[in-house]
N, C-alpha and C positions, 0 to 999 in steps of 0.2 A: 329592670325591676321585676322581681318574681311575684308569684301570686300572693304570698304572705305579705310582702311589702306593699302591694296594691291594696290589700284589705286593710292593712294598718293605716295607710294614707287616707283611705275612705273614712276610716274611724276618726282620724284627726279632723278631716273636713266636716264630718257630721257633728262632732262635738262643738266645733266652732260655730257653725250655722245654728245648731240647736241651742247654744248658749244665748245667741241673739234672739231667737224666737222665745226663749224662756224669759228673757228680760222684758220683751215687749208684752208678753202675756201677764207677767207679774204687775207691770204698770197698769194694765187694763183691770186686773183683779182688785188692785188697791182702790182705784176709782169706784169700781162696781160694789165693792164691800161697803163703802160708806154711802154712796149716793144711789145705789141700785141702777146705775146707768152705764152703758158701754160707750166709751169715748172713742169714736172712730177717727179722731184726729191724732192718735198716738203715733201713726206713721210719719206725720209731718214734724212731730217733736224729734223723732229719729233723725230726720233730715236736718232740722235746725241745729241739733247738737253737733252733728258731724261737720256741717258747713261752717257754723260759727267757730268751732275750734280750729278748723282748717284756715279760716281767715285770720284768726288771732295769731296762730303760729306763723303764717306767712308774713305778718307785720312785725315779727320779731319778739312776740310774747313768749316767755319760756313755757315749755310744754306743761308742767305742773300747774302754773298759773292759768294758762289757757283752758286746761281741763276743768278746773273748779269755776272759772268765770262762765264757761259755756253751760255748766250745770245750773248755776244761779240764774243766768239769763233765761234758760228753759223753764225753770221753776217759777220765775217771776211771770213769764208769759202764760204759763198754765193757770197760775193764780189769778191773773188779770182776766183771762177768758172766763173763768169760773164766776168771778164777781160781776163782770159786766154783761155777760151773755147767758150764762146758765142759771145763776141764782134768781134773777127776775122771772124765770120760767118755772120755778120750783112747784108751782101749783098747777102746771099744765100736764097733759098726758105724757106718758113715756114715749109714745111714738113721736110726738112733737119734739121732745128733747133729743131723740136719736137723730131726727131730721136736722136739728140744729148742730149736732156734733159733726154730721156729714158736711153741712154748710161751712162749718169752721175748718174742716179738713181742706175743702176746696179753696177757701179764702187764704189759708196758710200756704197752700201750694202755689197760689198765684203770687203771694208776698215773697216766697223764696225765689220764684222766677224773676221778679222785679229786682231783687237784691243781688242774687248770684248769677242770673242769666241761665242760658241753656247749656253752658259748658259743664264738663264733668270735672270734679275736683278730687284730689287725693291727699291724704295726710301722711307726713313722714312717720315711719314706725316709731313706737315708744322706745324701743331698744334696738340698737344696731348690732349686728353680729351674724355669724353664719348659722343656718338652720341646724338643729340637733338631729343627728341620724339615729333612728330607731329601727333596727332590723331592716335597714335599706329604705325606710320611709323618712321623709324630711319633715321635721316638726319646726314650723316657723315660730320665732320668739314671740311674735304678736298673738299667736294662739294661747300662749301661756298667760299673756296679759288679759285676753278675753275671758279665759276660764277663771283666772284669779279675780278679776273684777266681779264676774258673776257670783263666784263663791262669797266674796266679801259683802256684796249687796244683799244676798240671801241671808247671811248671818246677821247683818244689821237689821233687816226686817224682822227676823225671828226675835232678836233681842228687844227690839222696839215694842213689838206687839205682846211680848210675854213678860218683859221685865220693867217696863216704864209706865208710869201713871197715864201719860198721854196715849200710849199705845193701847192700854186697857180701856180707856175712854173711847178710843176709836173703834175698838172691838164692840163695845157696848152700843155705840151708834149704829154699827152695822147690824146687830141683832135686833135692836128695838130703839129706833130714834126717839119716839115719844117718851118711852120710859127713861131713856138717857137724859133727855132734857128735864124730866121731873127730878132727876137726881142732881141737877145743877151743871150738867155738862153742856158746853156751848156747841150745839151740833153745827152751827154755821161755820165756826172756826175749824171744827174737825173736818168738815167737807172741804173747806179751802185748803187745809193742809194736805188732805189726800189728793187733791188735784195737783198741787204743787209738786208733791213727791212723785206721783205717777208720771207727770211731765218730765221731771228730772231723770227718772229711770229710763224712760223712753229715749231721751236725749243721750244718756249714757250708753245705751246699746248702739246708737249710731256712731258715737265717738270711739268706742272700742273697736268696731269693725272698719272704721274709716280708712286706716292704713292698708286694708287688704282689698279694697275695692274703689272704683270710681263713683263718687256720689254726685248726684244732680238733683234738681228740684222734684222729680218724680220717683226718687229712689226709695221712698217710704211706703209705696203702695203694697208691694209683696210682703215686706216684713210685717206690716200691719195685718194683712190677711192671714199669713201663717201664725202670727201671734194670737190672732183671734181664734184660729182653728185649735191651737194648743190650749187656749183658755176654755174652749168648748169641750175638748176631749178630756181635759184634766178635771173639769167642774168649774162653773162660773165663779164660785167663791173660794176655791182651794188654791192657795199659793203653791203648796207642795205639788199638787196635782198638775198645775200649769207648768211648773218647772220640769217635772218628769215627762210630761207630754211634749213640751218644747224640744227637750233633748231627743226623745223618740222620733219626732218629726224630722229633726236634723239628720239623724242616722238613717231613717228610711229614705229620705230624699238623696242623701249622699251615696248610699249603696245602689239605689235605683238608677242614678245617673251613671255611676261607675260600672255596674254589672249588666245593666239592661240598655237604657237610653234616656237621655234628657227629655225626650218627647213624652215619656210616661211618668215623670216624677210628680207633676202636679195631679195627674189623674189618680195615681195611687194614693196620694195624700188626701185628696177629696173623698176617694172611696173609703179610706180608713175613717174619715170624719162621719160619713153617712152610716157606716156600719156601727159606730159608737152610738150615734143618735138614735138609731133604730133599737139597739139592745140596751143602752144605757143613756136615756135622753138627758139625764141630769149631769153626765160626765162620769168617767171612771172612778174618780176619787170624791165624789159628792156624797154628803150625808142625807139620808132620807129624813 
């Protein structure tokens, strides 16, 4: 493989990983925009989505049906957590709520350990076939699925927030919850929907990448960390910024591993985060 082929291969890898980070970041932003809370349990929804779909497929459930069932299960779990654990604490401090989301993360990780054990699991590829050769670099078919799923999800989010009454109501709740409630918008239902949707997108990220890596109960830790970094760099309330930052992180990580060393990938990513926080504390794409 020549230098050009290697650079292209790193590009494919970076886009793949960056798409996953972008989906995690978007799931965080959706919850944050409505509830002003960062849910640190999104990494566990990533795991639950991947492992639930893997289990369903192993039991003979067709891949499309397993795909949608896994999303529904993750959304139901997110909605249940919001109703049972988050909603009763709505009048407490933000710090207490963040601690609760961390506790939820640890509890879900323990639940995943009880259900699936310590073993690693892998999902069969969505499509079977030989990789596509691009100037000597191999493009796995699953990468096309990951990028395609990310693009469809982002389009649906844009359409929902811009073109539907429910999306406009959610934006109103994000801007001014009290004013939205005076206009007759049910802020509790809007928050519940945001948690369900955010949980489903987090699970979707895990399902999309599950055929390319071995997933176990601790696999959601680093995607959550990198998704949060992408959210911070892009801007806590910016979906577009989070997507761009997620893709940027994936490319930086891929080229650092490929051209320098894997030992420095996390160092450079965190250095990039610190630089952004110093010069643009609200994120690169935040509005003043």
